[in-house]
C-alpha positions in Angstrom: 0.0 0.0 0.0 1.2 3.5 -0.8 0.8 4.9 2.8 3.5 2.6 4.3 6.9 4.1 5.1 8.6 0.8 6.1 9.0 -1.7 8.9 12.1 -0.2 10.5 11.9 3.0 12.6 14.5 5.1 14.4 14.0 6.9 17.7 17.2 8.5 18.9 20.0 6.0 18.8 17.6 3.1 18.7 16.4 1.2 15.6 13.3 -0.8 16.0 12.4 -3.5 13.5 9.0 -5.2 13.1 9.2 -9.0 12.5 6.7 -11.8 12.8 8.1 -12.5 16.3 7.6 -9.0 17.5 9.6 -5.8 17.8 13.4 -6.0 17.7 15.5 -3.1 19.1 19.1 -2.2 18.7 21.3 0.7 19.8 23.8 2.4 17.5 25.6 4.3 20.3 27.7 2.7 23.0 26.4 3.3 26.5 22.7 2.9 25.8 21.1 0.0 27.5 18.2 -1.9 25.8 16.0 -1.1 28.7 16.2 2.6 28.1 14.8 2.4 24.6 11.3 3.7 23.6 8.3 1.5 24.1 7.1 0.0 20.9 3.4 -0.6 20.1 2.0 -2.9 17.4 -1.4 -2.1 16.0 -3.0 -4.7 13.6 -6.0 -3.5 11.7 -7.9 -5.9 9.4 -11.4 -6.6 8.4 -11.8 -8.7 11.5 -11.1 -5.8 13.9 -8.3 -3.9 15.5 -5.7 -5.5 17.8 -3.2 -3.7 20.1 -0.1 -4.8 21.9 -1.8 -3.8 25.1 -5.4 -3.6 26.2 -6.9 -0.1 26.2 -8.2 1.5 29.3 -11.9 1.3 30.1 -14.2 4.1 28.8 -15.7 6.6 31.2 -18.8 8.5 30.3 -18.7 12.2 30.9 -21.7 14.5 30.3 -21.3 17.1 27.7 -22.2 20.7 28.5 -23.8 22.6 25.6 -22.3 25.8 24.3 -23.6 29.1 25.9 -25.8 31.2 23.6 -24.1 33.9 21.6 -24.9 37.5 22.5 -25.4 40.3 20.0 -25.2 44.1 20.3 -26.8 46.7 18.0 -24.6 47.4 15.1 -22.0 44.7 16.0 -21.8 41.0 15.5 -20.4 39.1 18.4 -18.8 36.0 17.1 -19.0 32.7 19.0 -15.8 30.8 19.3 -15.9 27.3 17.7 -13.3 25.7 19.9 -15.5 22.9 21.1 -14.9 20.7 24.2 -11.6 20.8 26.0 -8.9 18.2 25.3 -9.1 17.1 29.0 -12.9 16.5 28.5 -12.2 14.3 25.5 -9.4 12.4 27.2 -11.9 11.5 30.0 -14.4 10.2 27.5 -11.9 8.1 25.3 -8.8 7.3 27.4 -6.3 5.0 25.7 -2.8 3.6 26.3 -1.2 5.3 23.3 -2.7 8.7 24.2 -1.2 8.3 27.7 2.2 7.5 26.2 2.0 10.5 23.9 1.1 12.9 26.7 3.9 11.5 28.9 6.5 11.8 26.2 5.5 15.3 25.3 5.8 16.4 29.0 9.4 15.1 29.4 11.8 18.0 29.5 14.8 17.6 27.2 18.1 17.8 29.0 20.6 18.4 26.2 20.0 22.2 25.8 21.0 22.7 29.5 24.1 20.6 29.1 25.0 22.4 25.9 24.6 25.8 27.5 26.6 24.8 30.6 29.4 23.3 28.5 29.7 26.4 26.3 29.6 28.8 29.3 32.4 26.9 31.1 34.5 26.8 28.0 34.2 30.6 27.5 34.8 31.4 31.1 38.0 29.3 31.3 39.6 30.1 27.9 42.1 28.9 26.8 42.1 25.9 29.1 38.3 25.6 28.8 38.6 24.6 25.2 39.7 21.2 26.5 36.3 20.8 28.0 34.8 20.6 24.6 36.6 17.2 24.0 34.4 15.3 26.4 31.6 17.9 26.5 30.5 17.7 22.9 30.1 13.9 22.8 28.3 14.1 26.1 25.8 16.7 24.7 25.3 14.5 21.6 24.7 11.5 23.9 22.1 13.5 25.9 20.4 14.7 22.6 20.0 11.1 21.4 18.8 10.0 24.8 16.2 12.8 24.9 14.9 11.8 21.4 14.4 8.3 22.6 12.7 9.4 25.9 10.4 11.7 23.9 9.4 9.1 21.3 6.4 6.8 21.1 6.8 4.1 18.5 3.7 2.6 16.8 4.0 -0.1 14.1 0.9 -0.5 12.0 0.0 -3.6 10.1 -3.1 -2.8 8.0 -4.7 -5.3 5.7 -7.8 -5.9 3.7 -10.6 -3.4 3.5 -9.2 -1.1 6.3 -6.0 -0.7 4.2 -8.0 0.3 1.1 -10.1 2.8 3.2 -7.0 4.4 4.7 -5.3 4.6 1.3 -8.5 6.4 0.0 -8.3 8.8 3.0 -4.6 9.5 2.2 -5.4 10.1 -1.4 -8.3 12.4 -0.5 -6.1 14.4 1.9 -3.5 14.8 -0.9 -6.2 16.0 -3.3 -7.6 18.5 -0.7 -4.1 19.8 0.1 -3.8 20.9 -3.6 -6.6 23.4 -3.1 -5.2 27.0 -3.4 -6.6 28.0 -0.1 -7.7 26.3 3.1 -9.0 28.1 6.2 -9.9 27.0 9.7 -13.2 28.6 10.8 -12.5 29.9 14.3 -15.8 31.7 15.1 -19.1 32.6 13.6 -22.5 34.3 14.3 -25.7 35.2 12.6 -26.6 38.8 11.7 -29.7 39.5 13.7 -30.7 43.0 12.7 -31.0 44.8 9.3 -28.2 47.1 10.3 -25.9 44.2 11.0 -26.7 42.8 7.5 -26.2 46.2 5.9 -22.7 46.7 7.2 -21.7 43.1 6.5 -22.4 43.1 2.8 -25.9 41.6 3.3 -24.5 38.4 4.8 -26.8 36.3 7.1 -23.7 34.8 8.8 -20.4 36.3 9.7 -17.3 34.1 10.3 -13.7 34.5 11.2 -11.5 32.1 9.4 -7.7 32.0 9.3 -5.3 30.0 7.0 -4.8 26.4 8.0 -2.3 23.7 6.9 -2.6 20.2 5.6 0.5 18.0 6.0 1.4 14.3 6.2 3.4 14.6 9.4 2.3 13.0 12.6 2.6 14.3 16.1 6.1 15.5 17.0 6.7 12.6 19.5 5.1 9.9 17.4 7.4 7.6 15.4 5.3 5.4 13.0 5.6 3.5 9.8 2.7 5.1 8.0 1.9 8.5 6.5 -0.3 10.5 8.8 -2.8 12.9 7.0 -3.1 15.9 9.3 -5.1 19.2 9.7 -3.3 22.0 11.5 -4.9 25.2 13.0 -3.2 27.9 15.0 -3.9 26.0 18.3 -5.0 22.4 17.4 -4.0 19.6 15.1 -6.0 16.5 14.0 -4.0 13.4 12.9 -5.7 10.6 11.0 -4.2 7.2 11.8 -5.4 3.8 10.4 -7.3 3.0 13.6 -8.2 6.4 15.1 -7.9 10.1 14.8 -5.9 12.1 17.4 -6.4 15.7 18.6 -3.4 17.6 19.8 -3.5 20.9 21.6 -0.1 21.9 23.0 1.2 19.0 25.1 -2.3 17.5 25.4 -3.6 14.7 23.3 -7.1 13.1 23.0 -8.5 10.2 20.9 -11.3 10.7 18.4 -12.6 7.3 17.4 -13.8 7.2 13.7 -17.1 5.7 14.8 -17.9 8.8 16.8 -16.8 11.3 14.2 -19.7 13.1 12.5 -18.5 14.4 9.1 -20.3 16.7 6.7 -19.3 18.7 3.6 -21.4 21.2 1.6 -20.9 24.0 -0.9 -20.6 27.4 0.9 -21.4 30.8 -0.6 -18.8 33.2 0.8 -18.5 37.0 0.3 -14.8 37.4 -0.2 -13.3 40.7 1.0 -9.7 39.7 0.4 -7.7 38.1 -2.5 -9.7 35.7 -4.6 -8.2 32.1 -4.8 -7.2 31.2 -8.3 -9.1 27.9 -8.3 -12.4 29.3 -6.9 -15.6 30.1 -8.8 -17.4 33.5 -8.6 -21.1 32.8 -8.5 -22.4 36.3 -7.7 -21.5 39.8 -6.5 -22.6 42.1 -3.8 -21.7 45.4 -2.1 -19.7 46.0 1.1 -22.6 48.1 2.3 -26.0 47.1 1.0 -29.5 48.6 1.1 -32.7 46.7 1.9 -33.0 45.7 -1.8 -29.5 44.3 -2.0 -28.1 47.2 -4.0 -25.3 49.6 -2.9 -26.0 51.9 0.0 -25.2 55.4 -1.4 -24.7 56.9 2.0 -21.3 55.1 2.4 -18.3 56.3 0.6 -15.8 53.9 -1.1 -18.6 51.2 -1.2 -16.8 48.6 -3.2 -18.3 45.6 -5.0 -17.4 42.2 -3.6 -17.4 38.8 -5.2 -19.5 35.9 -3.9 -17.4 32.8 -4.1 -18.4 29.1 -4.0 -16.2 27.4 -1.3 -16.5 24.0 0.4 -17.2 23.7 4.1 -15.9 20.6 6.0 -17.3 20.0 9.5 -16.0 17.5 12.0 -17.7 16.9 15.3 -18.4 14.2 18.0 -21.3 13.8 20.5 -18.8 14.6 23.3 -18.3 18.2 22.1 -15.4 18.2 19.7 -16.0 20.6 16.8 -13.9 21.8 13.9 -14.9 23.5 10.6 -12.7 24.1 7.5 -13.3 26.1 4.3 -11.6 25.1 1.1 -11.4 27.2 -2.0 -12.9 24.3 -4.0 -16.1 22.4 -2.9 -14.6 19.2 -4.3 -11.7 19.4 -1.8 -14.1 19.4 1.2 -16.3 16.6 -0.2 -13.3 14.4 -1.0 -11.8 14.6 2.5 -15.2 14.1 4.1 -15.8 11.0 2.0 -12.4 9.6 3.0 -13.1 10.1 6.7 -16.6 8.6 6.4 -15.0 5.4 4.9 -12.8 5.0 7.9 -15.9 5.1 10.1 -17.6 2.4 8.1 
């Protein structure tokens, strides 16, 4: 399958190899004991189910608190943030062994920067004799750097066969197709226009959103070492990683699991009044004015009332019953639909 990167992974000085008998580990630097190597996990996904190297923790039900209602003031539109439930809430709903390992690895403080700084400072303060400290100091810093990489690595080998492999490959291909869209945005906040004046000063729009550029990559979490490509969505504060058996949410050093069976996915064309640069692969379906009158024409009382294009974008929405929510806009509706279809296949 095209999403595989191999059966040999490197975490610091350690090389881990997957074989029929399990995970083999070797160290390339003298002084590293086998017991200090990163923990390896094997996840087997087939048409018969998903199997892990260790049993997952039991699930705990946590009630979900609904969003508070948005408030509006005359003349202004108060946007409601779409950040959804907290990562801690989602962890309580779907705890798992791999998520616990990722959280623990992320919180481990690397030691090599302190050692490098101390070695450099001592060498400068005791010049010229301090230069001799670099002879043992540099190898020691390199040793610590490799040790930190091993301590901050969670190794997961995937063996995906049958229909799940075909579905994950479809998801990877859909993600690649969506990444080719000229623009992709994360929708951070939105609200409806409740009064005629709010619609007038917002180009006649019934909904106002705040969206910022987002990124699509195939890189997994920083501490995850795995043998598969990881289609990912990145916002300013959160990232979603799509793995063969689950999706992961990361916010800072916190991780939460998003089972595919619980993900609600939707995609639909979205008419959007564009006030900035027009993406080169988007289609203009109408025009409007920055300030409109009750009939939809230009309001002559406003100076510099420019005409704005109405674009046809694609809106992708991801959510779970436990409160996770994320919305994306793509400059092409086909990009949102392709990615939504790929994620739905993983759920099935």
